[in-house]
C-alpha positions in Angstrom: 53.8 40.6 97.1 50.2 42.0 97.4 47.8 40.8 100.1 44.9 40.9 97.5 44.0 38.6 95.0 41.6 39.8 92.2 38.1 37.8 92.1 35.0 37.6 90.1 33.3 40.5 92.2 34.3 44.2 92.7 35.7 43.6 96.1 39.2 42.3 96.7 39.9 38.8 98.2 42.0 39.3 101.4 44.4 37.0 103.1 45.1 37.3 106.9 48.0 39.5 107.4 49.9 36.9 109.5 49.4 34.2 107.0 50.5 36.5 104.2 53.6 37.4 106.2 54.4 33.6 106.6 54.0 33.0 102.9 56.2 36.1 102.0 58.9 34.9 104.5 58.8 31.3 103.0 59.2 32.9 99.7 62.1 35.0 100.6 63.9 32.1 102.2 63.3 29.8 99.2 64.3 32.5 96.8 67.5 33.0 98.7 68.3 29.3 98.8 67.8 29.2 95.0 70.1 32.1 94.4 72.8 30.6 96.5 72.6 27.3 94.8 72.6 29.0 91.4 75.9 30.7 92.4 77.6 27.6 93.3 76.4 25.7 90.3 74.4 23.4 92.6 70.9 24.0 91.4 69.3 20.7 90.5 66.8 20.4 87.6 63.3 20.6 89.0 61.1 17.4 89.0 58.6 19.1 86.9 58.6 17.4 83.3 58.3 20.7 81.6 61.8 21.4 82.4 63.1 18.0 82.3 65.1 18.4 79.0 69.0 18.4 79.0 69.0 22.0 77.7 67.5 23.2 80.9 69.9 21.6 83.1 72.7 22.7 81.1 71.7 26.5 81.3 72.1 27.8 84.8 70.0 31.2 84.0 67.2 29.3 82.5 67.3 26.6 85.2 67.0 29.5 87.8 63.9 30.9 85.8 62.2 27.5 85.9 62.7 27.2 89.7 61.5 30.8 90.2 58.3 30.1 88.2 57.7 27.0 90.2 58.4 29.1 93.6 56.0 31.8 92.5 53.3 29.2 91.5 53.3 27.7 94.9 53.1 31.0 96.6 50.1 31.9 94.5 48.5 28.5 95.3 49.1 29.1 99.0 47.5 32.7 98.9 44.5 31.0 97.3 44.1 28.4 100.0 44.5 31.2 102.7 42.1 33.5 101.1 39.0 34.6 103.3 36.4 33.5 100.8 33.6 31.0 100.3 34.5 27.6 99.0 32.6 28.2 95.8 34.8 31.3 95.2 37.9 29.5 96.4 37.2 26.9 93.7 37.1 29.6 91.0 40.1 31.1 92.3 42.1 27.9 92.1 40.8 27.3 88.5 41.7 30.9 87.6 45.2 31.0 89.0 45.8 27.3 87.5 45.0 28.8 84.0 47.3 31.8 84.5 50.3 30.1 85.9 50.0 27.1 83.3 49.9 29.7 80.7 52.8 31.7 82.0 55.3 28.9 82.2 58.6 29.8 80.8 58.5 26.5 78.9 55.7 28.0 76.7 57.6 30.8 75.1 60.6 30.3 72.8 62.8 33.0 74.2 62.6 31.4 77.5 62.6 27.8 76.7 66.3 26.4 76.0 64.9 23.0 75.0 63.0 24.7 72.1 65.9 26.8 71.2 68.1 23.8 70.8 65.7 22.0 68.5 65.8 25.3 66.1 69.6 25.4 66.2 69.8 21.5 65.8 67.2 21.5 62.8 69.0 24.5 61.0 65.8 26.6 61.6 63.4 23.8 60.2 61.7 23.5 63.6 60.6 27.2 63.4 59.1 26.8 59.8 57.4 23.4 60.6 56.3 25.0 63.8 54.7 27.8 62.0 52.9 25.5 59.5 51.6 23.5 62.3 50.2 26.6 64.1 48.7 27.8 60.8 47.1 24.3 60.2 45.5 24.4 63.7 44.3 27.9 63.3 42.3 26.7 60.3 41.1 23.7 62.1 40.1 25.7 65.1 41.7 23.4 67.6 45.0 22.0 68.6 46.0 18.9 67.0 46.9 16.3 69.8 47.8 13.3 67.6 48.7 12.5 64.0 45.3 12.4 62.7 46.2 11.1 59.3 47.0 7.6 60.8 43.4 7.0 61.7 40.1 6.6 59.6 37.0 5.7 61.2 35.7 2.3 59.7 39.3 1.4 58.6 41.4 1.2 61.8 39.1 2.6 64.6 35.5 1.5 64.9 35.8 -1.6 63.1 33.7 -4.2 65.1 31.7 -5.9 62.4 27.9 -5.0 62.3 25.0 -3.2 60.6 23.0 0.0 61.0 19.5 -1.4 61.5 17.5 1.7 62.3 18.0 5.5 62.0 16.1 8.7 62.6 17.0 12.3 63.0 18.8 11.8 66.3 20.9 8.5 66.1 21.8 5.4 64.1 21.5 2.0 66.0 24.3 -0.3 65.0 23.8 -4.1 65.8 27.2 -5.9 65.9 27.6 -9.4 64.2 28.1 -12.1 66.8 31.5 -13.9 67.2 30.4 -16.9 69.3 28.2 -19.9 68.1 25.9 -19.1 71.2 24.7 -15.8 72.5 22.7 -14.9 75.5 19.1 -14.4 74.9 18.9 -10.8 76.1 20.8 -8.2 74.2 22.8 -5.3 75.4 22.0 -1.7 74.2 24.9 0.8 74.9 24.0 4.6 75.3 27.2 6.5 74.9 27.6 10.2 75.5 26.2 12.4 72.9 29.1 15.1 73.6 31.4 12.6 72.0 31.4 10.0 69.3 30.6 6.4 70.5 33.7 4.9 69.0 35.5 5.6 72.3 34.1 2.3 73.1 35.3 0.7 69.9 38.7 2.1 69.1 40.8 -0.7 67.7 40.4 -4.3 68.3 42.8 -4.7 71.0 41.2 -2.1 73.2 37.5 -2.2 72.1 34.9 -2.6 74.9 32.3 -3.6 72.3 34.4 -6.3 70.6 35.1 -7.6 74.3 31.6 -7.7 75.1 30.6 -9.6 71.8 33.2 -12.2 72.5 31.7 -12.8 75.7 28.5 -14.0 73.9 26.5 -10.7 74.2 24.3 -9.4 71.3 25.4 -5.8 71.3 23.6 -2.7 70.1 25.2 0.6 70.0 23.5 4.2 69.6 25.5 6.2 67.2 24.5 9.8 67.7 23.6 12.3 65.0 26.3 15.2 65.0 23.9 18.3 64.2 25.4 20.7 61.7 24.5 24.4 61.2 22.9 23.7 57.7 20.6 21.0 58.8 16.9 21.9 58.0 15.1 19.0 59.7 14.7 20.8 63.2 17.5 18.8 64.8 18.8 22.1 66.3 15.7 22.4 68.3 15.7 18.9 69.6 15.1 18.9 73.6 16.0 16.7 76.4 12.6 14.8 76.1 13.0 14.4 72.4 16.4 12.4 73.1 14.7 10.5 75.8 11.7 9.6 73.4 13.2 9.4 70.0 16.5 8.0 70.8 17.0 6.1 74.2 13.5 4.6 74.4 13.4 4.1 70.7 16.6 2.1 70.6 15.6 0.1 73.4 12.3 -0.9 71.6 14.1 -1.6 68.3 16.7 -3.9 69.9 13.7 -5.6 71.9 11.9 -6.3 68.7 14.9 -7.5 66.5 15.8 -10.1 69.3 12.3 -11.0 70.2 12.8 -10.3 73.9 10.5 -8.5 76.3 13.3 -6.7 77.8 17.0 -5.8 77.1 20.1 -4.9 79.2 21.1 -1.4 79.0 24.4 0.6 79.7 24.9 4.1 79.8 28.4 5.9 79.7 28.9 9.4 81.2 26.1 11.8 79.8 24.7 8.6 78.1 24.1 7.0 81.6 22.2 10.2 82.8 20.1 10.1 79.7 19.5 6.2 80.0 18.2 6.6 83.7 16.0 9.4 82.9 14.5 7.6 80.1 13.9 4.7 82.1 12.3 6.8 85.0 10.2 8.1 82.1 9.1 4.6 81.1 8.6 3.5 84.7 6.3 6.6 85.1 4.1 4.9 82.1 4.3 1.5 83.7 6.7 0.4 81.2 9.7 -1.8 82.2 12.0 -2.1 79.0 15.3 -3.4 80.6 16.2 -6.0 82.9 19.3 -4.7 84.0 21.2 -1.4 84.0 25.0 -0.5 84.0 26.0 2.9 84.6 29.7 3.9 83.7 31.1 7.2 85.2 27.6 8.6 85.1 25.9 11.1 87.4 22.3 11.1 88.6 22.9 13.2 91.7 24.9 16.3 90.6 25.9 17.5 94.1 29.6 17.3 93.7 30.6 17.9 89.8 34.2 18.3 90.6 36.3 21.1 88.7 33.3 21.6 86.3 31.3 23.4 89.0 33.5 26.5 88.4 31.6 27.1 85.2 28.1 26.7 86.8 26.1 29.4 88.0 22.7 31.1 87.3 24.3 33.7 85.0 25.6 31.0 82.8 22.5 29.3 82.7 20.5 32.3 81.7 22.9 33.0 79.2 22.5 29.6 77.6 18.7 29.7 77.8 18.8 33.0 76.0 21.1 31.8 73.3 19.9 28.4 72.9 16.9 27.6 74.7 14.6 27.7 71.4 17.1 26.6 69.1 20.7 26.7 67.6 23.8 24.7 68.4 26.2 24.3 71.2 29.4 24.0 69.2 31.4 20.7 69.9 34.6 22.9 69.5 33.4 25.0 72.7 32.8 21.7 74.8 36.1 20.2 73.6 38.0 23.4 74.6 36.4 23.5 77.9 37.4 20.0 78.9 41.0 20.4 77.5 41.6 23.3 79.9 40.5 21.2 82.9 44.0 19.7 82.3 45.9 22.6 80.4 49.3 21.3 81.0 48.5 17.9 79.5 46.1 18.7 76.7 47.0 22.3 75.7 50.5 23.7 76.6 52.2 20.4 76.0 51.1 20.5 72.5 51.9 24.2 71.9 55.6 23.4 72.9 55.8 20.3 70.9 53.8 21.4 67.8 54.7 25.0 67.5 58.0 25.8 69.5 59.7 22.4 68.3 58.0 21.9 65.0 57.1 18.3 66.0 54.3 16.1 64.9 52.5 14.4 67.8 52.5 10.4 67.6 49.5 8.5 66.7 47.3 7.8 69.5 43.7 6.5 68.9 42.3 7.9 72.0 43.4 11.3 71.3 42.1 11.0 67.6 38.8 10.3 69.3 39.2 13.4 71.7 39.6 15.7 68.7 36.5 14.5 67.0 34.1 16.7 68.7 30.1 16.9 68.3 27.7 19.6 68.4 24.6 19.6 70.6 21.2 20.9 70.0 20.6 24.1 71.8 17.6 23.1 73.9 19.3 19.8 74.7 22.0 21.4 76.0 20.2 24.2 77.9 17.7 22.0 79.8 20.6 19.6 80.8 22.9 22.4 82.1 20.2 24.0 84.2 18.3 20.7 85.4 21.6 18.8 86.3 24.7 21.0 86.9 22.9 23.9 88.4 19.6 22.9 90.1 20.3 19.1 90.6 16.8 18.5 89.7 17.2 14.8 88.8 17.9 13.8 92.4 14.5 15.0 93.7 11.6 12.9 92.6 9.0 14.6 90.4 11.1 17.9 90.2 12.5 17.3 86.7 10.0 16.4 83.9 10.3 15.1 80.3 7.4 15.4 77.9 5.3 16.9 80.8 6.1 13.6 82.9 7.7 14.0 86.3 10.8 11.8 86.5 11.4 9.7 89.7 14.7 7.9 89.8 13.9 6.2 93.0 11.3 4.1 91.1 14.0 2.2 89.2 14.3 -1.2 90.8 16.2 -3.2 88.4 19.7 -4.8 89.2 22.4 -2.1 88.6 26.1 -2.4 88.1 27.7 1.1 88.7 31.2 2.1 87.7 33.4 5.1 88.9 36.9 5.8 88.2 39.0 6.8 91.3 40.9 9.7 89.6 38.0 11.0 87.3 38.1 14.8 87.2 34.9 15.0 85.2 32.6 12.6 87.3 34.2 12.2 90.8 33.9 8.7 91.9 32.0 9.9 95.1 29.5 11.4 92.7 29.1 8.2 90.7 28.8 6.3 93.9 25.9 8.7 95.0 23.6 7.0 92.2 23.5 3.9 94.7 21.3 6.0 96.9 18.9 6.9 94.2 18.4 3.4 92.4 16.3 0.8 94.6 17.3 -2.5 92.9 20.1 -4.8 93.9 23.3 -3.1 93.2 27.2 -3.8 92.6 29.5 -0.8 92.7 32.8 -1.1 91.5 35.7 1.5 91.4 38.3 1.5 88.7 42.0 3.1 88.9 42.8 5.9 86.8 40.5 8.6 85.0 37.4 9.3 83.2 38.4 7.4 80.0 41.3 5.4 80.9 39.6 3.9 83.9 36.8 2.7 81.6 38.8 1.7 78.5 41.0 -1.0 80.3 41.2 -4.2 78.3 41.9 -7.5 80.2 44.7 -8.5 77.8 46.7 -5.4 78.9 46.9 -6.6 82.6 47.0 -2.9 83.7 45.6 -0.9 86.5 43.0 -2.4 89.1 39.7 -2.2 90.4 38.0 -2.2 93.9 34.9 -4.2 94.7 33.1 -5.1 98.0 31.9 -8.5 97.2 30.4 -9.2 100.7 28.2 -6.0 100.7 24.6 -6.3 99.5 22.1 -3.6 98.7 21.4 -1.1 100.0 25.1 0.0 99.8 26.3 2.3 102.8 25.5 6.0 102.0 29.1 7.1 102.9 31.4 6.1 99.8 34.5 6.1 102.1 32.6 3.5 104.4 32.1 1.3 101.1 35.9 1.8 100.0 37.1 1.0 103.7 35.2 -2.6 102.9 36.3 -3.0 99.5 39.2 -5.4 98.3 41.7 -4.2 95.3 41.7 -6.7 92.4 44.5 -6.5 89.8 43.9 -5.9 86.1 40.6 -4.9 84.3 37.1 -4.6 85.6 35.7 -5.8 82.3 35.5 -9.5 83.2 33.9 -8.7 86.6 31.1 -6.8 84.6 30.7 -9.4 81.9 30.2 -12.1 84.7 27.7 -9.9 86.4 25.8 -9.2 83.2 25.6 -12.8 82.1 23.7 -13.5 85.4 21.1 -11.0 84.0 21.0 -12.0 80.2 19.1 -15.3 80.2 20.1 -18.7 78.6 22.4 -19.2 75.8 20.8 -19.6 72.3 22.1 -20.0 69.0 23.7 -16.9 67.3 21.9 -15.7 64.3 23.7 -15.3 61.1 21.5 -12.3 59.9 21.3 -9.0 61.4 18.2 -6.9 61.8 14.8 -8.2 60.9 12.3 -8.2 58.5 10.9 -4.9 59.7 14.4 -3.5 60.5 16.7 -4.4 57.5 20.2 -3.4 57.4 20.9 0.0 56.2 24.5 0.2 56.0 27.8 -1.5 57.4 28.9 -0.4 60.9 30.0 2.2 62.1 27.5 3.9 59.7 27.7 7.3 58.3 26.4 9.5 61.3 29.9 8.8 63.0 31.6 10.1 60.1 30.4 13.7 60.2 32.8 16.0 61.8 32.0 19.2 63.6 33.0 22.1 61.7 
């Protein structure tokens, strides 16, 4: 075992000799123990689910190989933690070693995976031919199939909450959903989803639709459905900037919903990147003396990008300059590239699991609506992406009043004083919950912060009827909330089930009185264009 780990720079990364000796000694002891157990036939299957099949347990040689692989992975991990490097470089080493270690798992190779070999034998070779067909199909699609996509169709069994498209321009369509209650709250709710994904993560199927739940609580809901820019588009959408999205999309959607419902203000909700755009748009409006929203909800959103979790391994000046050069004046950031990046944040779950099942065993993955959505990526206009990457992930400019601009207007998030409901997911690897919490120190109005269990998507999509997971809230705390997120957590109480009812109760308090629901959607000026979910969401990235 060598004392050097390769790094991004020309110099080797060293480990202190005494620590390296300790790692080597422990490796030797464990290796000897594994060999002794193997000789006695006492080698137990590892707990890692990649090696959980009966074929692994029944084959001593393959079982020893699995244990040796895991032992080597632990040793490499210890070397990374012991490396004498800066923390940013250590993060990159962790990520790089994870990629190589996960890729080289013996489970990923037919010659080394007895479970896959058994599938070939038991199927009389059919697993090989079907696996090859699956591989060729995915090569043509340019991505790994994670679910049986034939079982889903947008508008048929996903994104089926009734409504109408009441406005559209080159960047988005605005959907107004039909009421399902006799009375509705005066103020409508406008939802700004992330434009790096399709909106229907919030409207999957009736039993797990956030949109349907909101409608059933008596809210008039509007949803932005983002345009999926394509290489053949000729209307200049590939040159759309961050400022264009704030002006032409977010603020325009708020204005249309306000006009349709005849309310001077609306409530607004932003999810992930949609929350960053929404807060930026409201700061732009504030700088002009405009106050379009009565309350703000941010779900797993970042305004202060001081800690971006595992994504920070991709962030540096060289990468930003490359994107500025490639995309700053036009072009498209392919949705496929973004989807691949996010998949390799959790490679065992979102990549190699399907390599084994789809290609080595010839299986078809089961239908799962969330993974159908996950495979439906969107392209981004190059200037938008270039601005976003530099001003948020790299330079964290939105945090500093006046440093970031939109349309030549300095943005100051600290001037936003409307009531805010902020949600983070405790196991979120894309928006760490402490970073979601950091928004409490920028916004100046009354705030409620809620922490949900699970990750970036599962933490948000948690319908009450399932009675799953939990959330934390500190009901006795009032704004301003403590600057230390762990101080907040120490005073928070855990509540069983979904956070959706908590949010609905909070939003009702900022939505005005109940009025009779209108049977017709849109207005004289904004007549329905087509039924929800509209045609923009059905355009798939190449």
